C-alpha positions in Angstrom: -13.7 47.4 -1.7 -11.4 48.8 1.0 -12.4 48.3 4.6 -10.6 50.2 7.3 -12.7 49.5 10.3 -11.1 47.8 13.3 -12.4 44.4 14.3 -15.5 44.5 16.5 -15.0 42.4 19.6 -18.7 42.0 20.3 -20.3 38.5 19.8 -21.1 37.5 16.2 -24.7 37.2 15.3 -25.4 33.6 14.3 -27.8 34.8 11.6 -24.9 36.6 9.9 -22.6 33.6 10.2 -25.3 31.3 8.8 -25.7 33.6 5.8 -22.0 33.5 4.8 -21.8 29.8 5.3 -24.7 29.2 3.0 -23.3 31.6 0.4 -20.0 29.8 0.5 -21.6 26.4 0.2 -23.8 27.5 -2.7 -21.2 29.7 -4.4 -23.9 32.2 -5.1 -25.8 34.9 -3.3 -28.9 34.2 -5.3 -29.0 30.5 -4.5 -28.2 31.2 -0.9 -31.1 33.6 -0.7 -33.5 31.0 -2.0 -32.3 28.4 0.5 -32.6 30.8 3.4 -36.0 32.1 2.2 -34.6 35.6 2.0 -33.7 38.1 -0.7 -30.3 38.5 -2.4 -29.9 42.1 -1.1 -30.6 41.0 2.5 -28.0 38.2 2.3 -25.5 40.7 0.7 -26.1 43.1 3.6 -25.5 40.4 6.2 -22.2 39.5 4.6 -21.2 43.1 4.3 -21.9 43.6 8.1 -19.7 40.7 8.9 -16.9 42.1 6.7 -17.2 45.4 8.5 -17.1 43.7 11.9 -13.9 41.8 11.1 -12.3 44.4 9.0 -11.5 42.1 6.1 -13.0 41.1 2.8 -14.5 37.6 3.3 -15.8 36.7 -0.1 -14.5 37.2 -3.6 -17.4 37.9 -5.9 -16.4 36.4 -9.3 -18.3 36.2 -12.6 -19.5 32.7 -12.1 -18.9 31.7 -8.4 -18.4 33.4 -5.1 -15.3 32.0 -3.3 -14.0 32.7 0.3 -10.8 34.7 0.8 -8.1 33.5 3.2 -9.8 35.5 6.0 -13.1 34.1 4.8 -11.8 30.5 5.1 -10.7 31.2 8.6 -14.0 32.7 9.6 -16.0 29.9 7.9 -14.2 27.3 10.0 -15.2 29.0 13.3 -18.7 29.9 11.9 -19.5 26.2 11.1 -18.3 25.2 14.6 -20.4 27.9 16.3 -23.5 27.0 14.3 -23.0 23.4 15.0 -22.7 24.1 18.7 -25.8 26.2 18.6 -27.8 23.4 16.8 -26.5 20.8 19.3 -27.6 23.0 22.2 -31.1 23.4 20.7 -31.4 19.7 20.0 -30.1 18.8 23.4 -32.6 21.1 25.1 -35.4 19.6 22.9 -34.3 16.1 23.9 -33.6 15.1 20.3 -30.6 13.8 18.4 -28.5 16.3 16.6 -29.1 16.3 12.9 -26.8 17.3 10.0 -28.4 17.1 6.6 -26.1 15.8 3.8 -27.5 15.9 0.2 -25.8 13.3 -2.1 -26.4 12.8 -5.8 -25.4 9.5 -7.5 -26.1 8.1 -11.0 -28.6 5.3 -11.3 -26.1 2.5 -12.0 -24.6 3.2 -8.5 -27.8 2.6 -6.7 -27.9 -0.7 -5.0 -25.2 -3.2 -4.0 -22.0 -2.0 -2.6 -22.9 1.7 -2.8 -26.1 1.6 -0.8 -24.5 -0.8 1.7 -21.7 1.7 2.2 -24.2 4.6 2.6 -26.2 2.6 5.1 -23.0 1.8 7.1 -22.1 5.5 7.0 -25.5 6.4 8.5 -25.1 3.8 11.3 -21.6 5.2 12.1 -22.9 8.8 12.0 -26.4 8.7 13.3 -26.5 12.5 13.5 -26.3 12.7 9.7 -29.6 13.0 7.8 -28.5 11.6 4.5 -30.7 12.5 1.5 -29.7 10.6 -1.6 -30.9 11.6 -5.1 -30.3 9.3 -8.2 -30.8 10.3 -11.8 -29.1 11.4 -15.0 -25.6 12.9 -14.6 -26.6 16.0 -16.4 -29.4 16.6 -14.0 -27.3 15.9 -10.9 -24.6 18.2 -12.2 -27.1 21.0 -12.6 -28.6 20.4 -9.2 -25.1 20.6 -7.7 -24.4 23.9 -9.5 -27.7 25.2 -8.2 -26.7 24.5 -4.6 -29.2 21.7 -4.2 -26.6 19.0 -3.6 -23.6 19.0 -1.3 -21.8 16.1 -2.9 -22.1 14.3 -6.2 -20.8 11.3 -8.0 -20.7 12.0 -11.7 -19.7 10.5 -15.0 -18.4 12.6 -17.8 -16.2 12.6 -20.8 -12.5 12.8 -19.8 -11.0 16.2 -19.3 -14.3 17.7 -18.3 -14.8 19.6 -15.0 -12.3 19.0 -12.2 -13.4 17.0 -9.2 -12.0 16.0 -5.8 -10.9 12.7 -7.4 -11.5 10.8 -10.6 -11.2 7.3 -12.2 -11.5 5.9 -15.7 -15.0 4.6 -16.4 -15.0 1.0 -17.7 -17.6 0.3 -20.4 -18.9 -2.9 -21.9 -20.8 -3.5 -25.2 -23.9 -5.6 -24.4 -26.4 -7.6 -26.4 -29.3 -9.9 -25.5 -28.2 -13.3 -24.2 -31.2 -15.0 -25.7 -32.2 -12.8 -28.7 -29.0 -11.2 -30.0 -29.3 -8.2 -32.3 -25.6 -7.5 -33.4 -26.0 -9.5 -36.6 -29.0 -7.5 -37.8 -28.8 -5.0 -40.6 -29.0 -2.2 -39.8 -27.8 -2.7 -36.2 -30.5 -1.6 -33.8 -29.2 0.6 -31.0 -30.5 1.1 -27.5 -29.4 4.5 -26.1 -30.1 7.3 -23.6 -31.7 10.4 -25.1 -29.7 13.0 -27.1 -26.9 14.5 -25.0 -27.2 11.4 -22.8 -24.2 9.3 -21.7 -22.6 7.1 -24.3 -25.0 7.8 -27.1 -22.5 9.6 -29.4 -19.9 7.0 -28.7 -22.2 4.2 -29.6 -23.1 5.8 -32.9 -19.6 6.8 -33.8 -18.2 3.3 -33.0 -20.8 1.5 -35.2 -20.2 4.0 -38.1 -16.5 3.3 -37.8 -17.2 -0.3 -38.6 -19.0 0.7 -41.8 -22.2 -0.8 -40.5 -25.6 0.7 -40.9 -27.5 1.5 -37.8 -30.9 2.8 -36.4 -32.1 3.9 -33.0 -34.5 1.2 -31.9 -35.1 2.2 -28.3 -34.4 5.4 -26.3 -34.8 5.7 -22.6 -33.7 8.1 -19.8 -33.9 5.2 -17.4 -31.1 2.7 -16.8 -33.6 0.0 -16.1 -35.3 0.8 -19.4 -32.0 0.4 -21.3 -31.2 -2.9 -19.5 -34.6 -4.4 -20.2 -34.6 -3.3 -23.9 -31.3 -4.9 -24.5 -32.2 -8.1 -22.6 -35.4 -8.5 -24.7 -33.5 -8.2 -28.0 -34.3 -4.6 -29.0 -30.7 -3.8 -29.8 -27.1 -3.4 -28.5 -25.9 -0.8 -26.1 -23.0 0.4 -24.0 -23.0 0.2 -20.2 -20.6 0.0 -17.2 -20.0 -3.6 -15.9 -22.0 -2.9 -12.7 -25.1 -2.5 -14.9 -24.7 -5.7 -16.9 -27.1 -8.5 -15.9 -27.3 -12.3 -16.5 -29.8 -11.5 -19.3 -27.0 -9.7 -21.3 -24.1 -11.0 -23.4 -21.0 -9.0 -23.2 -19.5 -8.2 -26.6 -15.9 -7.3 -27.3 -13.2 -6.8 -29.9 -13.7 -10.4 -31.1 -17.2 -9.2 -32.1 -15.6 -6.3 -34.1 -16.6 -3.7 -31.5 -13.9 -1.1 -30.3 -13.0 -0.4 -26.7 -14.6 2.8 -25.5 -12.4 4.6 -22.8 -13.4 8.2 -23.2 -15.3 8.5 -19.9 -14.4 9.0 -16.3 -16.1 9.0 -12.9 -15.5 11.9 -10.5 -16.4 13.0 -7.0 -17.3 16.6 -6.6 -17.8 18.8 -3.5 -17.1 22.4 -2.6 -13.9 23.7 -1.0 -15.9 24.8 2.0 -17.7 21.5 2.4 -18.7 20.3 5.9 -16.5 17.7 7.5 -19.2 15.1 7.1 -19.4 15.8 3.4 -15.6 15.1 3.2 -16.0 12.0 5.3 -18.7 10.6 2.9 -16.5 11.5 -0.1 -13.8 9.4 1.5 -16.2 6.4 1.7 -17.1 6.9 -2.0 -13.4 7.2 -2.9 -12.7 3.8 -1.2 -15.5 2.2 -3.2 -14.2 3.6 -6.6 -10.6 2.7 -5.8 -11.6 -0.9 -5.1 -13.6 -1.0 -8.3 -10.6 0.3 -10.3 -8.3 -2.4 -9.2 
């Protein structure tokens, strides 16, 4: 597309600016239209009008994701500022506190303890932020992020998967019941997440490498379900140290089980993320760096 129009010096329509910001955040015209309760063609027309006003292409429309051009990055910075000022003015006139919604996704084993304490402290430091936290399976969180439903996610994946803002090796521990151990049983009963769930394939491959017979004794998509099943003697499993409880016995190489180091934790947000998203990503980075020491 070649645009030869001279920049229009009239005031920018905030509705047009909001459209391009949401498209950039979602990486998709379709998802942006859903979030703005509009149609894809209407959103495309608004972005086109902006491009005609500034005389530059603002978005590169790729096969999988829409990304801002250099001119688009410049405009997005000012657009976010203008929209924020507009929202602040409306909130001030309404006598209310300014609100910025930040949607975060975290795996279940990060809920509670240091993570939720840090999130609570972040909210106290930034009272204007309306933090919405979703916990669940990593595959579901990843899909929600790709659909534009989350602004920031903490994910676990096999190493060399998708690239994030930062990543760390995921420490894993073999666990058995402290009171009713199952490791010596034949076949070895296994407690796992559902097919395609985290660690399942690694658990099975590791046990097979020992020449031991195995069977799936318990399957759950819930972390608490996995923890309880192992604690009650249903079988052995593989979990990160933060998910191990006093009712579990940690197994190791002395028990004949191999070290599993094929996973990593990563933080993911978009290049055009709001400054508050980046600030929260910094908080999560600090937590994970402390954990990695």
